[in-house]
C-alpha positions as CSV (number, residue, x, y, z in Angstrom):
1,M,3.8,8.2,-1.1
2,S,5.4,7.6,-4.5
3,K,8.8,7.6,-3.0
4,E,7.7,4.9,-0.6
5,V,6.2,2.8,-3.4
6,L,9.3,3.0,-5.5
7,S,11.5,2.0,-2.6
8,V,9.4,-1.0,-1.8
9,V,9.2,-2.1,-5.4
10,S,12.9,-1.7,-5.8
11,H,13.6,-3.8,-2.7
12,S,11.1,-6.5,-3.8
13,Y,12.8,-6.9,-7.2
14,E,16.1,-7.1,-5.5
15,L,14.9,-10.0,-3.4
16,A,13.4,-11.7,-6.4
17,T,16.8,-12.1,-8.0
18,Y,17.8,-14.4,-5.1
19,S,14.7,-16.6,-5.1
20,T,14.0,-19.9,-7.0
21,P,11.5,-20.2,-9.8
22,E,9.3,-22.2,-7.4
23,L,9.3,-19.4,-4.8
24,R,8.7,-16.7,-7.4
25,G,5.7,-18.7,-8.6
26,L,4.3,-19.2,-5.1
27,F,4.8,-15.5,-4.4
28,S,3.0,-14.6,-7.7
29,D,0.1,-16.8,-6.8
30,W,-0.2,-15.3,-3.3
31,L,0.1,-11.8,-4.7
32,C,-2.7,-12.4,-7.2
33,E,-4.9,-13.7,-4.4
34,I,-4.2,-10.9,-1.9
35,E,-4.8,-8.3,-4.7
36,R,-8.2,-9.8,-5.3
37,E,-9.0,-9.9,-1.6
38,I,-7.9,-6.2,-1.2
39,T,-9.9,-5.0,-4.2
40,D,-13.0,-6.9,-2.9
41,F,-12.4,-5.3,0.5
42,M,-12.2,-1.8,-1.0
43,K,-15.3,-2.1,-3.3
44,D,-17.8,-1.4,-0.5
45,R,-15.8,1.3,1.2
46,G,-14.8,3.8,-1.4
47,T,-11.9,5.4,0.4
48,V,-9.6,3.2,2.4
49,D,-6.5,4.0,4.4
50,P,-3.4,1.7,3.9
51,D,-3.3,1.1,7.7
52,E,-6.9,-0.1,7.6
53,I,-5.9,-2.6,4.9
54,G,-2.8,-3.6,6.8
55,T,-4.8,-4.3,9.9
56,R,-7.5,-6.3,8.0
57,F,-4.9,-8.5,6.1
58,K,-2.1,-8.5,8.7
59,L,0.3,-6.8,6.4
60,K,2.8,-4.1,7.1
61,R,2.1,-0.6,5.7
62,E,5.0,-0.9,3.2
63,S,3.6,-4.1,1.8
64,V,0.1,-2.6,1.5
65,I,1.6,0.4,-0.3
66,F,3.5,-1.9,-2.7
67,I,0.3,-3.8,-3.5
68,L,-1.8,-0.6,-3.9
69,G,0.9,0.9,-6.1
70,K,0.9,-2.2,-8.3
71,L,-2.9,-2.2,-8.5
72,A,-2.9,1.5,-9.4
73,N,-0.3,1.0,-12.1
74,E,-2.4,-1.7,-13.6
75,G,-5.5,0.6,-13.6
76,K,-7.4,-1.6,-11.1
77,I,-7.7,1.2,-8.5
78,R,-7.1,4.9,-8.2
79,M,-4.8,6.1,-5.4
80,Q,-4.9,9.5,-3.8
81,A,-2.6,11.2,-1.3
82,S,-3.4,13.8,1.4
83,G,-1.4,15.8,3.7
84,P,-1.2,15.6,7.5
85,G,-4.5,16.3,9.2
86,V,-6.6,16.0,6.0
């Protein structure tokens, strides 16, 4: 999962170099809001699968993994990985 997170983060920063300050600000505002909504969603559930979050918020798995990785790096959540069939 770490490889996926790094790939998505790298791609996001690459795209950010092409955007305007206005778009970066709007994205930042949206990201703060979706982070809050996701953490609220997770509070009552304990363990949540990225696909479950993606379905709930209409986000692709890669986007969810990026947001979860960011939240984990900031110490707002704890991420765990498991192997197939676990």
